[in-house]
C-alpha positions, 0 to 999 in steps of 0.5 A, a space after each residue: 542296336 537302336 530300337 524301330 519306331 513300332 518296338 519302342 511304340 511296344 516297349 511303351 505299349 508293355 510298360 503302360 499295362 503293367 503300371 494300369 494292370 493293379 487297377 484292376 486288381 479284385 474289389 475286396 469282399 465282404 467275410 464273416 466275422 468281428 469287425 470292432 463292435 460288429 458281428 458279421 456274417 455271409 450265409 451260403 445263400 449271398 445273404 449278409 446278417 449282421 448285430 452291432 452293440 456298444 457300451 459307453 459309460 463310466 456309473 452311466 452307462 449307455 449301449 447301442 445295439 441293432 440287428 442289420 441284413 441285406 443281399 451281397 452284392 459284387 463290386 459294390 456297396 450291400 444293401 441292409 436294412 438295419 433294425 431295433 425297434 425301428 427299420 433303417 435303410 443302411 449299405 456295407 461296403 467291404 474296405 481293405 481291412 475292414 468294413 464300411 457300415 452306413 445307416 443314414 438314421 443309424 442314431 435313432 435307434 434306441 440308445 443309439 444317439 450316446 453311444 454310436 459315432 456320428 459317421 454312422 450316417 454317411 459311412 462308418 468304418 469298422 476295422 476287423 478284429 477276428 475272422 470267423 467261419 460263420 454261416 448265418 447269426 441267430 438269436 437265442 430264445 430259451 432263457 438257458 441253452 447248453 452247448 451240447 457237444 453233439 446234437 444230441 439229447 440235451 446234458 445237464 452241466 455244459 457252458 450256457 448262453 442266456 436269451 437275447 444273447 447273439 450266437 454267429 452259427 458254425 453249421 446246421 445238423 438235425 434241426 441243431 445249430 453248432 454256435 460260438 459265442 463270444 463274452 465280453 473277455 473276448 474268449 470263445 465257445 462252441 457246442 450245438 443247441 436245438 433249434 426250439 433254442 434259437 431265432 433264426 435273424 428275421 428283418 420286419 417288414 416296415 
C-alpha cells in the first residue's frame, strides 16, 4: 500500500532524529588516573589536582615537573593554575581516550624547555594509562613516611615514601590519609600517613 505524504514525512523525521541522536551524547568527563606523565585527581568538591613529571635524556638527564589545580567545569575545558616556581594559567579538558593539557607558557617551568613537547602551548594530548580512585593529591613533607596498614600510631618496618614524593589520596580519616604511591617501575604501594607528614596542593597566589 502506498505511503501517504504525511506518513513519509513522519518516517523521514524519525530517521533524521536517529541519525542526529549521537550528536547529543554526553561529552567526556575528567576522571582520576594516570595520563602518561600526568597524575590527575578529581576531588569530591569538583576540584581537579595534578602533577606532571617527566625526564628525558641519557647521560645528561633533563627533568620537568609542575603542579596544577583548578575547578572542574562540565562540558568545557577546566581552567587551572600550573606552578613550580612561577604560576602560569592553563586548562585541561577530557578527550575520548585521555585529556588535553594546555599551558601557553608550560615550557617556561624549570627544566621543561628540554623535556615538554611544544604542543603544551596549544594542547598536549595525553592518553590515560591507568584509572584510579584518587580524591586528591598530596606532597610528602616528612623526610620519610612509612605506609601504615591502618590509620593509627606509626610502626616501623613498612614500605615508605620520602620528602617531595607526590601521591594519590584514596581516603581521609581521623587526621590520616590513605595514599597510593607509584614508583618508576609502575609498581603501586598503598598505606596510611599522618597529616603532619604531607601537604595538600595549593596554588600560590600571583
